N, C-alpha and C positions, 0 to 999 in steps of 0.2 A: 518218448521211445524208451524198452527195455533197457536195463542198465548193463546188460550183456552183448557183446565184450566189453568191458568197459578202459578204454584205451588213456593210459595219464601222458599226454603231448610234449608237457612241457614244464620242466622244474628246473629253476635255476638257484644254488646256492652259492656265494661268493665263494672263491678259491676250488670248489668241487667241480668235479667233471665227470659227466654219465659216459657208460660207452654203449654204444647201439649195439643190440642183437640183431644182425641182419637175416639172420633166419627166423625172428619173430617179425620183423619187418615186411617179409613177403607171407608170412602167414596170415597178419593183417589184412593186407592189401588183398590178398585171395579171398579170407572171409569177408571184407567189405565192398570187394566189385561183385561177388556173390549174391550179397544181403541189396545190393544197389539193382543189380539185374530183375532178382524175385520182387522188388518193389514198383519197378517199372511195370514187370507183369500184370501187377497187383493193379496197377493205377487204370491198364486198358481194360483191365476186364471191368472194373467200376464201373468207369466213363461206358463201355458197351453197354451194361443193363443201363445205368441210367438214361442214357440214349434211348433205349427200348421202352422206356416208361413216359417218354412225351405223350 
């Protein structure tokens, strides 16, 4: 998979807490939701093409 957008989902350092940027969370949700839809569309097209080649 392409590395972008690369998202670090878990880092733990003893005694250090990281703030969650809610705007970044919502942005990431939107990006990955759209990528999921796009991927599912590509799968449907590929399945249709493959079934037509049989």
